[in-house]
N, C-alpha and C positions, 0 to 999 in steps of 0.2 A: 694855291688851290689844292694841289695834291696833298699837302700836309694837313689841310683842313679836313679833306675826305678821309684820310687815314685816321685822324683824331676821332671823327664821327664814327667810323667803323669800329675803332677800338672801344668807344663808349658803348655801342650797341652790343658788342661781344661781351663786355663786362655785365651789362644788364641781363643778357641771356643767361650767363653763367649763374648770376644771383637768383634769377627766376627758376632755373633748373634745380638749384639746391633747395629752394623753398617748396618745390613740389614733392610731396611725400610719396614714396613708392607704395603701390597697393599691397595690402597685407597678404602674406603667403604662409600657409601652414608648414610647420616643421616638427615632425614627431620623431623622437630618437629610436634607433634600433628597429626600424620597420623591416618586417620579414615578408609581408604579403599585402596586396591591395584587396579590400573586401568590396564585392559588388553591391551597391545600393542604388535606389532611384536617384537620378540626377537632380531633379527639382521637384519639390512638393509645395503645396499651398497650405499654410497654417494661419488661421485667423485672417485670411485675406492677404497674407504677406508671402511672397515667393521666397522659398528657402532652398538654397543649393546644398545638396548633401554629398558627402564622400566618407569613406572609412578605410582604415588600414589596421593591420595586425602588427603589434610591436612586441618585442621580447623584453621590454622594460616594464617595471612595476608601475601601477597607476599613480602612486605618490610622486615618483620621479617625473613621470610624464606631466602631471599636473603642475609641478613647480616649474618645469621647463616651459610650458605653455604660458603660464602667468608672466614669466620673465620676457617671453617673446611678445606678448600683448603689450607689456609696458614699454619695451624697446620701440614698438611702433606707435607709442603715445596714445594707445587706446585707453578708454576709461574702464577700469576693472573694479567693480563693486567689492566692498569688504565681504569676507566669507559669510557673515551673518545676513547679508543682503543678496547672496547668490541663491536663486530659486533652485530647490532640490525637489524635482517633481518625480524622480525615479529612485530606485534603490542604488543605482550607479551614480558616481560622482559627476556633477555637471559644473562646468566652468564657463562663464559668459563674460565677454568684453564688448564694449560699444565704441564704434567709430563715430564720434559726435559731430564730425564734419560731413561725412558721407552718409550718415544714418544707416550704417550696416552693423548688425550685431553678429558676433562670432561665438558659437557655443560648441564646446567639446564634451562628449559623454564618454567616460572611461569605464569600460566593462572588464572586470577581472575574469579570466578564464581558468578552469580547473588545471590546465596544463602549465600555468605560470605565465602565459602570455596575456596581453591586454588588447582588446578591441577598442579602437578610438574612433568614435563617430563624430564627424565635423560638419557643422551646419553654418551657413552664411545667410542671414535673413536681411533682405533689402527692405528696410522699413520705409524708405522714401517712396517706393513703388506701391506700398500697401497702405498709404495714408488714407484715413477716413475721418469723418466728422468726429470730434471728441465726445463720445458717449460710451457709457459702460454700465452693465448691470451689477458690477462689483461695488461701485461707489461713485458719487458725483466727481467730476473732473474740474479742476481749476480752469477758469476762462483762459483761452489761448493755449490750452494743452495740445501737444502734438506728439507724433511717434509713439502712439500707445500700443501696448501689447498686453494680452490677457492669457493667463494659464490657469488650469483647473486641476485639482486632485479630488479625491473622494470627500475630503473634509474641509478644503479651503480653496479660495479663488484669489489670484494675485493680479493686480493691475499695475503696470509700469508705464510712465509717460514722462515727458520733459516739458518744461515751461520756463519762460523768462519772468521770474518773480523771486522775491525773497522768501526764505523759509518761513519767517514770521507771518507773512501774508497768506501763505498756503495753509499754515496751521490755523490761523484765524478763520479762514474760509471753511475748513472742515469742522471747527468747533460750532459754527453756525449751522452748516448743512446737516451734520450728523446729529446735532442737538435737536433740530426740527424733525429728524427721522426717529427720535426716541432713544438715541445713544447718549451715554454719559461718559465724560473723560475721567476715568478712575485713576489713571497714571498718565504721565506726560506722553502724548501721542498714542495712547491706548484707550479706545472707546468701547464700551460694552452696552448691550441691550439685554433683554431677558434671556435670549439664547444664542446671541452672536457677539463677536468682538471684531473690531477693526484696528489694525496696527499700522501706523504711518512711519516710513523711514525716508531719509533724504540723502542725496549725494550730489554735491556741486561738481560742475565740469569746468575745465580750463576755459571754455568759451563763454562762461558766465551764466549758463543755463542751470536749471535745477532738476535733477532726476527725482521723481516722486514714486515711491513704491507703496502700494496699498494692499495689505493682506487681510482678507475677510474670511473668518472661519466660524464654524458652528461650535458652540461650547455647551457642555452638559449643565443642566440646571442644578443648583444646589438642592439637596434633599430637604424637604420641609422638616422643621423641628417638631419632635413628638409633643403632643399636647398632654398635659397632665390632667387627670380627672379631679 
């Protein structure tokens, strides 16, 4: 009986050890050559999503810090969109990664200072707490869309969300919806109307979901051809 109990206890300990290894540690920021902590608001609300803010001053260059953070994001198995899909809403470089399991996005803004230092603003957006019904003024959203985020600049609006669907299905959805709205697909995944264009981009995740990025911007109308008398 004692041997049986010891065997059961050993089995439980093995299962606990396996489960502990399977649980990923929460992401923590790591900025090289930090020389000071910058005072910023602890939490702000953006698009209905709570964002926890922090900032530090680093003696390292923005390029080095950016590469370091990308490597750290990847080491934590976060989804890091390609540079062409990274939203750049400010003059300063922005780097964003997404935890597709916990639905938390991490964004770093790298501000180069005249004295050679870099101010690094770090934001953690809890998308799960800010979930709303899938609707947007940027463009229609594929049925079942979730974890949507919207950003705006003077000339463009960006919509990002995830969905359990194949890219071909999402593209077909937009061809229909945007076609009904007066847009024509002039290039693959690029739709234009008289004075606007909508660009679609996609990024699959390890969990089998599809990240959809929709960028809508105003475009100048082509000048009318001069008429000959």
